[in-house]
C-alpha positions as CSV (number, residue, x, y, z in Angstrom):
1,M,-18.5,-151.6,-121.0
2,S,-15.0,-150.4,-122.4
3,E,-12.1,-151.7,-120.8
4,C,-10.3,-148.4,-120.7
5,E,-13.1,-147.3,-119.0
6,E,-12.0,-146.3,-115.2
7,V,-11.8,-149.2,-112.1
8,S,-14.9,-147.6,-110.0
9,A,-14.8,-151.0,-107.8
10,A,-12.1,-152.1,-104.8
11,V,-11.6,-155.0,-102.9
12,V,-9.7,-155.6,-99.2
13,L,-8.7,-159.6,-99.1
14,A,-9.4,-160.8,-95.8
15,G,-8.6,-164.3,-96.6
16,G,-5.4,-165.4,-95.2
17,R,-4.7,-168.0,-92.5
18,N,-3.2,-165.6,-90.1
19,R,-0.6,-168.2,-89.2
20,R,2.3,-166.0,-87.4
21,F,-0.5,-163.5,-86.1
22,P,-2.4,-164.5,-82.8
23,E,-5.6,-162.0,-84.0
24,L,-6.8,-161.5,-87.3
25,K,-4.9,-158.6,-88.8
26,S,-7.5,-156.9,-90.5
27,F,-8.4,-155.8,-86.9
28,I,-4.9,-155.0,-85.4
29,N,-5.0,-151.6,-84.3
30,I,-2.8,-149.0,-85.4
31,E,-3.7,-145.5,-83.8
32,G,-6.2,-146.8,-82.5
33,T,-7.9,-147.6,-85.3
34,P,-8.4,-151.2,-87.2
35,I,-6.2,-151.6,-90.1
36,I,-9.5,-152.6,-92.5
37,A,-11.6,-149.5,-90.5
38,G,-9.4,-147.0,-92.3
39,N,-8.7,-149.0,-95.2
40,L,-12.5,-149.1,-95.8
41,R,-13.1,-145.3,-94.6
42,L,-10.1,-144.4,-97.5
43,L,-11.3,-146.7,-100.2
44,K,-15.5,-146.0,-100.1
45,E,-14.0,-142.1,-100.3
46,L,-12.3,-143.2,-103.5
47,F,-14.6,-145.9,-105.2
48,R,-18.0,-146.3,-106.2
49,E,-18.2,-150.2,-105.1
50,V,-16.1,-151.6,-102.0
51,F,-15.3,-155.7,-101.3
52,I,-14.5,-157.4,-98.4
53,S,-13.4,-161.0,-99.4
54,T,-13.7,-163.2,-97.0
55,N,-14.8,-166.9,-96.1
56,D,-15.1,-165.6,-92.4
57,P,-17.7,-163.1,-92.7
58,G,-18.9,-163.0,-89.2
59,P,-16.5,-161.1,-87.8
60,Y,-16.8,-158.7,-91.0
61,F,-20.5,-157.6,-90.8
62,E,-21.1,-155.1,-89.1
63,L,-17.5,-152.8,-90.7
64,A,-19.2,-154.0,-94.0
65,G,-22.8,-152.5,-93.2
66,H,-21.5,-149.3,-91.5
67,F,-19.0,-148.7,-94.6
68,G,-21.8,-149.9,-97.4
69,A,-19.2,-152.7,-98.3
70,T,-20.1,-156.1,-100.0
71,L,-18.9,-159.1,-98.3
72,V,-18.2,-162.1,-100.9
73,G,-16.4,-165.2,-100.7
74,D,-14.5,-167.4,-102.5
75,V,-16.4,-169.0,-105.6
76,L,-13.4,-171.0,-106.6
77,A,-10.8,-172.7,-104.2
78,S,-9.6,-171.2,-102.1
79,R,-5.9,-170.6,-103.3
80,G,-4.1,-167.1,-101.7
81,P,-5.8,-163.7,-103.4
82,M,-6.0,-164.8,-107.0
83,S,-9.2,-166.6,-105.1
84,G,-10.7,-163.3,-104.0
85,I,-9.6,-161.6,-106.7
86,Y,-11.2,-163.7,-109.2
87,S,-14.4,-163.5,-107.0
88,A,-14.5,-159.5,-106.4
89,L,-13.5,-158.9,-110.2
90,I,-17.5,-161.4,-111.2
91,N,-19.1,-159.3,-108.8
92,A,-17.8,-155.5,-109.9
93,K,-20.0,-154.0,-112.1
94,G,-16.4,-152.1,-114.0
95,P,-14.3,-153.2,-116.0
96,G,-12.2,-154.4,-112.4
97,V,-10.5,-153.6,-109.2
98,F,-8.3,-152.4,-107.2
99,V,-7.0,-154.8,-104.6
100,V,-5.6,-154.6,-101.2
101,A,-4.7,-156.9,-98.4
102,C,-6.2,-156.5,-95.1
103,D,-2.9,-156.4,-93.1
104,M,-1.6,-153.0,-95.1
105,P,-1.9,-149.8,-92.2
106,F,-1.1,-147.1,-94.7
107,L,-2.9,-147.0,-97.6
108,N,-2.1,-143.3,-99.6
109,R,-5.1,-141.8,-101.2
110,E,-2.3,-139.9,-103.8
111,V,-0.6,-143.6,-104.3
112,I,-4.4,-144.9,-105.4
113,T,-5.1,-142.2,-107.6
114,F,-1.9,-142.2,-109.1
115,I,-2.0,-146.1,-110.1
116,R,-5.9,-145.2,-111.5
117,Q,-3.8,-142.2,-113.5
118,R,-1.6,-143.8,-115.0
119,R,-4.2,-147.4,-116.2
120,L,-6.4,-145.1,-117.8
121,R,-3.0,-143.1,-119.9
122,Y,-1.7,-146.6,-120.9
123,C,-5.3,-148.1,-122.1
124,G,-4.9,-144.7,-124.2
125,E,-1.4,-144.6,-125.2
126,Y,-1.5,-148.5,-125.8
127,G,-4.5,-149.9,-125.5
128,P,-6.0,-151.9,-122.7
129,C,-4.2,-154.2,-120.1
130,D,-4.8,-156.8,-117.8
131,A,-3.3,-155.2,-114.4
132,V,-1.3,-152.4,-113.5
133,V,0.7,-153.0,-110.8
134,P,3.4,-150.6,-109.3
135,V,7.3,-151.4,-108.5
136,F,9.0,-151.0,-105.4
137,N,12.4,-152.4,-104.2
138,N,13.2,-154.0,-107.4
139,K,9.7,-156.0,-106.9
140,P,6.2,-156.0,-108.2
141,Q,3.7,-155.0,-105.4
142,P,0.8,-157.1,-106.7
143,L,-2.0,-156.5,-103.4
144,S,-1.3,-152.5,-104.7
145,G,-2.7,-153.2,-108.1
146,I,-5.4,-152.7,-110.5
147,Y,-6.7,-155.9,-111.9
148,S,-9.0,-155.7,-115.3
149,Q,-11.8,-159.0,-116.1
150,T,-10.0,-159.6,-119.5
151,L,-8.3,-162.3,-116.4
152,L,-11.1,-163.7,-115.3
153,P,-10.3,-167.0,-117.5
154,V,-6.4,-166.6,-116.6
155,L,-7.3,-166.6,-112.8
156,E,-9.5,-169.5,-113.4
157,D,-7.0,-171.5,-114.7
158,A,-4.2,-170.9,-112.3
159,V,-6.3,-171.4,-109.3
160,M,-7.8,-174.5,-110.6
161,H,-4.1,-175.7,-111.6
162,E,-2.8,-174.3,-108.1
163,K,0.0,-172.2,-110.3
164,T,-0.8,-169.5,-107.8
165,S,2.2,-167.1,-107.6
166,M,1.4,-163.7,-108.2
167,V,4.1,-162.4,-109.6
168,R,4.8,-164.8,-112.2
169,F,1.3,-164.9,-113.0
170,L,1.4,-161.4,-113.5
171,R,4.5,-161.3,-115.8
172,D,2.3,-164.2,-117.8
173,V,-0.6,-161.8,-118.7
174,R,-0.6,-157.9,-120.1
175,T,0.5,-156.1,-117.2
176,Y,2.0,-152.9,-116.8
177,F,4.6,-152.5,-114.2
178,I,4.5,-148.4,-113.3
179,D,7.9,-148.0,-112.5
180,E,9.5,-147.3,-109.3
181,P,10.9,-144.0,-109.2
182,D,7.4,-142.6,-110.8
183,I,6.3,-143.8,-107.0
184,R,8.9,-142.9,-104.8
185,E,7.8,-139.7,-106.2
186,I,4.9,-140.3,-104.3
187,D,5.5,-142.4,-102.0
188,P,9.5,-142.4,-101.3
189,E,9.5,-145.0,-98.5
190,G,7.5,-147.3,-100.1
191,R,4.8,-147.0,-97.2
192,S,1.2,-147.6,-98.9
193,F,3.1,-150.6,-99.3
194,V,4.1,-152.1,-95.8
195,N,2.2,-155.4,-94.6
196,I,1.9,-156.9,-91.4
197,N,2.7,-160.3,-91.1
198,T,3.8,-160.9,-87.7
199,V,4.5,-159.6,-83.9
200,E,7.5,-158.2,-84.8
201,D,5.9,-156.5,-87.4
202,Y,3.7,-154.9,-84.9
203,E,6.0,-153.9,-82.6
204,A,7.7,-152.2,-85.3
205,I,5.5,-150.5,-87.1
206,N,4.6,-149.1,-83.8
207,K,8.2,-147.8,-82.6
208,R,8.0,-145.6,-86.0
209,I,5.1,-144.5,-85.6
210,W,6.1,-143.3,-81.5
211,K,9.4,-142.0,-83.3
212,E,8.1,-139.9,-85.8
213,D,4.9,-138.8,-83.1
214,L,8.1,-137.6,-81.0
215,L,9.3,-135.8,-84.6
216,L,6.5,-133.7,-84.5
217,R,6.3,-132.8,-81.2
């Protein structure tokens, strides 16, 4: 298996503790569809393998069966996204996985395709890298990126030593950061990277959708 082979696996990280929202964020309805259902539908169209990373599989059995996704639990101690990424990587058949969070309601097909294409181009020009992550609002967006199996030992060490800052981790490995202007050409407002942490976030998103619907009428 070549490190520069196209990534054909994706994982939805659904292992958060949900402290600031009264229900599982995966199942928040956006325009009548649970976030995770919409995301699984899109990812299954783009990737051969799709995983749901969760230590509470019960709520996800039906969805996983419907979309042909595989449930994976944390192999290492649960330390946030790193643990879920590690578990997906050891189960993926290809050289890496595309990673998203369960509370991101506006995943963009074109953005995902662009990230995959940029990784292949980078590999062709400069050789393999450990991660490919877009930048938006001057910040890396680690939960919309591709992670390589070359990271398995580094992830394990980081989790075991509780060094779980994703941004710091990415700066210590071979990460290709996609420039913000390139991302803005496809997604000017960065909707792809919006996530819902609180009830206030959810209400703001609903207001925004309502205003957009009015403009389209």
